[in-house]
N, C-alpha and C positions, 0 to 999 in steps of 0.2 A: 328815425324815419318820419318824415312829415306826413300829416293827414289832417282832414278837417273834422274828424269824428273822434269821440272818446274811445279809449281802448276797451276791448272786451273785458267785462268784469266777471270774475268767477273762475274757478279752476276745475270745476266738475266737467269731465269729458263726456259724460252721457247723463241722460235724465229719464226716469221712468214715466214722467208726466208727458203724455202725447201732445199736449198743448204747448209744452215748453219748446224753446228754440234750441235745437241740438246742433252741435258742431258736426260738419260733414265734409267729405272729400269727393270730388268728381274728377275723373281722369280722362283727358282727351288724348287718346292714343292716335298718333299720326304716322303714317308710313309714306314713303316715296315723296317726301316733302319737296325735293328739288325739282321734280319733273311732273308728277301727276299726283298731288297730295290727296290722301284718302283718310277718313276718320272712322274709327270703330264705334258702331252704335247697335243697340238692340231695342226691341219693343217691350214695354211693360205690359203686364196682363190687364185684362178688362176689369178684373176685380180688385186691382191694386188701389189702396186708399190714396196714394199720392201719384198724380199724373197718370191715370189709367190710359192704356192704349198708345201712349206717346212713345216716340223713338227718343232714346236718351243715351248719354255716355255712361260707361260703368261708374258706379259710385254708391255711397251710402253713408250712414252715420258713423261717427267715431265711437268705438267701444273702449271701455276702460282698459282692456288688455292691450290695446294698440300702443299704449304708453310704456308698456313693459318689455316689448320685443326688442332684441338686439338688431341694430342696423349695420349693414356691411361697411358703410362709410358715413361720415357726417353729411348733413344737407349741404348743397352748394351754398356759397357765401351769400349770394343775393337772395335766393329763395329763403334761406334760414333767417336772414336779417329782417326781411319783410314780414314773414310769419310771426316772428317774435315781437315785432313792433305792434301787432294787432291783438295780441292775447298773452296770457301767461306763457312764458318761454317754454315751459314743459309741454305745452300743447303742440308746438311746432313739429317735432318728430312724430308725434302721435297722428297728426293730420296726414303726413306723408305715408306713414305705415298703414293707416286705414285705407288710403288710396291703393296701395300695393295689394292689400288683402282683398279689397273689393274687385280689383281687376282679376285676381286669381280665382275668386269665387264665381264671378259672373261671366268670365270668358275663358278661364283655364290657361291664360297667358301668364307666364312667370317673369316678374321683374326682380331679379336677385343676382347675387354673386355666390359662387361656391364657398361654403363655409360650414363650420360646426356650431350648433347652438350650445350655449354654455350650460343649459339644463333642459328640462322637459318643456316643450312648447305649450303655451296655454291653449285652451279650447278656442277654436276658430282659426288657429294657426298650425294645427298639427299636420294637416295635409301638405301645406307649404313646406314646413320643416322637413318632412319626410323625403322631399326631393333632394335634400342635401344642400340647400341654398339659404342664405340670409337675405332678408329684404334689402334692396338697394335703392336709395333715393337719388343716385347720381344724376339721372336723366330728368328729374322733376323740375319744372319751371312753373312758379306761381304766376298765373296770368289773369285771374278774375276772382272777384268775391261778390256774393249776393246773399242777402237775408230774405227768406220767404215772407211775403206780406202777411199781416194779421188776417184771421178769418179762414185760413186754409186748414184742412184736416191734419196736416203735418207741417211743421215749420223747421227750417234748417238755416244755419249760418254756414253756407257752403263755400269752400275754397276750390277753385278750378285749377288743375295742373295740366300743362301740356307736356307730353312725353314722346320722345322719338321712339317709335315702335321697334325699330331695328335693334334697340338695346335689349330686347327681351331674350330670354334663354330658351324659348320654346317656339315651335312652328306657328307663325302668325295666322295661318289658315286652319289650324286645328283647334276646334272649340269642344272637343269631346270630353274634356275634364270640367266643363262649365256646369254650374248648378242651373236650375230651371227658372231663375228669377227673370231673365231676359230671353225673349225668343227672337228669331230672325236675326241673329247676330251676323253682321256683315261689315265689310269695308266699303264705305260709301265715298265716291269721288266728291271732293269738296265743292265742286261746281254744280253738283246735282243734289246735295243733301237737303236743300230747302224744298224739294218736292215731297219730302216725307212729313208726317204729322209730328211737328216739333213743339215743345213748350216755348213760350215767348222768350224766356231767359236764355234758352239754348240758341235761338236765332241771334240774340245779341252777342253771346259768347262767340259764335261762329264768325260773326263779322269782325270781331277783335282778332281771332285766330288768323283769319285771312290776311289781315294787315301785318301780322307778325311774320308771315312767310317772306314778305319783302323787307321788313325792317330788321328782322333777326331777333335772337334771344340773348339775354333775358330782355323782357319788355322794359321800356324806359319808365313807365308807370303802370299801375294795376287798377283797372276800373273797379269801383265798389258801389253796388246798388244796395243802399241801406234802407230796409223796410222794417227797422226795429219797432217803429211806432206807426201810427196811422198816416203820418206824412212821409212820403218817399223822398229820399235824398240821394244825390250822386256825388261821388268824389273820385279823385285819382290818387291812389296811394303811391308815395314816392319810394 
């Protein structure tokens, strides 16, 4: 896979140093894409260290245990190949697993297939496993990548995934199982979402997503905002 940047160096999936760049997954859940597309977003708390008060997609940092959980199916070919081209190949399934976990934790929506876990689920996954499902990456499409600029209280190397919400196993309007990290969870019509208080990078991602509704999935290329250093660079990953 071609790109204009060096590959991610290092295999550590998480880092205790808050100033370090952590791998992260963000999931753009979209429903009714063919007729009246809507995306699922919630508001971060005012005391949050990262993007307080902003409306964001579900997502968060990759945990070490995300690399250990069994997936119901392999990543689809395009998504898997592009993720493996950017990092240690072992990181690819962990990124998608983290996205599935974050959607479950922050919204209560389950992205999985019925199945039996081969052993005890690790901490952070026990509630998901108790539903009798294995995490399913089948509907995940890698559509964007961005590294948080230096100087922020938290920095992430975030991969954004677009997922057709109708593949979920739970009621898309039932957020009763969600944890309290995001408030005001709601499906926002794509043509109205910019009325909300959004991070700049979210606005950029939404513009890309709007284009994908017409051009289809998977995307021909994946935009990459690389703020690894003081100089911001842009590339399109093949």
